C-alpha positions in Angstrom: 55.2 7.1 11.2 57.7 9.6 13.6 58.5 7.9 16.9 57.4 11.7 18.4 53.6 11.0 16.7 50.9 8.5 17.4 47.6 7.7 16.0 45.6 7.6 18.6 43.1 10.4 18.3 40.7 10.4 21.1 39.3 8.3 24.3 36.2 8.0 23.1 34.5 6.5 25.7 35.1 3.9 29.1 33.1 0.8 29.2 31.4 -1.1 32.6 29.3 -4.0 32.9 26.9 -3.4 35.4 23.2 -6.0 36.3 20.7 -3.3 36.0 20.6 -1.2 33.9 18.4 0.9 35.3 19.5 1.5 38.8 23.7 2.9 37.6 21.6 4.9 34.9 20.0 6.7 37.9 23.1 6.8 40.1 25.0 8.3 36.6 22.5 10.9 35.4 22.4 12.0 39.3 26.6 12.5 38.8 25.5 14.6 36.1 25.3 12.8 32.6 22.9 12.6 30.5 21.8 9.7 28.6 23.0 9.6 24.9 21.0 6.6 24.0 20.6 2.6 24.6 19.9 0.3 22.2 20.0 -3.6 22.7 23.4 -4.7 20.3 23.5 -8.5 18.8 24.3 -10.5 16.1 27.6 -12.0 14.3 28.8 -8.4 14.7 29.8 -7.6 17.3 30.5 -11.2 18.9 33.5 -10.8 16.3 34.3 -7.9 18.0 34.3 -8.8 21.4 34.9 -12.3 20.9 31.3 -13.6 22.2 30.4 -15.1 19.8 25.8 -14.5 20.2 25.9 -12.0 22.8 23.4 -10.2 23.2 24.4 -7.7 24.8 21.9 -4.4 26.0 23.6 -1.2 26.3 23.0 2.8 27.7 25.4 5.8 26.4 26.5 8.2 28.9 27.6 11.7 28.2 29.9 14.1 30.0 28.4 17.2 29.9 30.9 18.8 28.0 29.9 16.7 25.2 33.9 15.4 25.2 33.9 11.7 27.0 30.7 9.4 27.7 30.1 6.2 29.6 29.0 3.0 28.6 27.1 0.6 30.1 26.2 -3.3 29.1 24.1 -5.1 30.5 25.0 -9.0 29.2 22.5 -10.6 28.2 23.7 -13.9 26.9 26.2 -15.0 27.5 26.1 -14.3 31.3 28.6 -12.8 33.5 31.7 -14.7 34.7 32.8 -12.5 36.9 32.8 -10.3 39.8 35.7 -7.9 41.0 33.2 -4.7 42.7 34.5 -6.4 45.7 37.7 -5.5 44.6 39.9 -3.4 46.9 41.8 0.0 45.2 44.8 -1.7 44.9 43.8 -4.6 42.6 45.4 -5.4 39.1 43.1 -3.9 36.7 39.9 -1.3 35.9 39.9 0.6 39.3 38.1 3.8 39.4 37.3 7.3 36.4 37.5 10.7 37.8 34.8 13.1 38.3 35.3 16.8 38.1 32.4 18.4 40.4 32.0 21.8 41.7 30.7 20.7 45.3 32.0 17.7 46.2 29.6 18.2 49.7 26.2 18.3 47.7 27.5 15.7 45.2 28.8 13.2 47.5 25.1 13.4 49.8 23.2 13.5 46.7 24.6 10.4 45.5 24.6 8.5 49.4 20.9 9.2 48.1 21.0 6.5 45.3 23.3 4.3 47.4 27.4 5.2 47.1 29.1 5.2 50.1 32.7 6.6 51.0 35.1 4.6 50.4 37.4 6.5 53.0 36.9 10.0 53.6 37.0 13.6 51.6 40.4 15.0 51.7 42.4 17.9 50.6 45.8 17.6 48.6 47.5 20.8 49.1 45.9 23.8 47.7 44.7 22.1 43.9 41.4 19.8 45.1 39.2 17.8 47.0 39.3 14.0 47.2 37.4 11.4 47.5 36.8 7.8 46.3 32.4 6.6 46.7 31.3 2.9 45.7 27.7 3.2 44.2 25.3 0.7 42.8 26.3 -2.7 42.2 29.9 -1.1 43.9 30.9 0.9 40.4 34.1 2.4 42.1 34.7 6.7 40.9 36.4 9.0 41.7 35.5 12.8 42.8 37.2 16.0 42.9 36.6 18.9 43.8 39.1 22.2 42.3 39.6 24.8 44.5 40.6 28.0 43.6 42.2 29.6 46.9 
């Protein structure tokens, strides 16, 4: 394989572990993602993938309107969650957030606030390109919103 080539084809999804699938699915549905499927995963094969023998996980797969990106939400029945990073500040090591581009950031924030979302800071404008913000949704999930400006 040439050093300049990659075997990477695409990013299929990003996963978030949650306590309440119903609440988080409703939040991401309001954002504009569509529920693609929901299932219970267990069995020897699933534990071999994650390294958690005997796991039983309920998942919901959400897809963006363009059909290219997915968010996998997981609720572990067994084993139960062992750590909680939801209160970590934005400069904590590890996963930070997923950024979504929206048509109208003010309308989106307003609609998501009805599902418990809170602005982390404020909506700001970056040069003549974007309006941006971070919000925490249900279960303190951190997401970013970006509105492209056409000045």
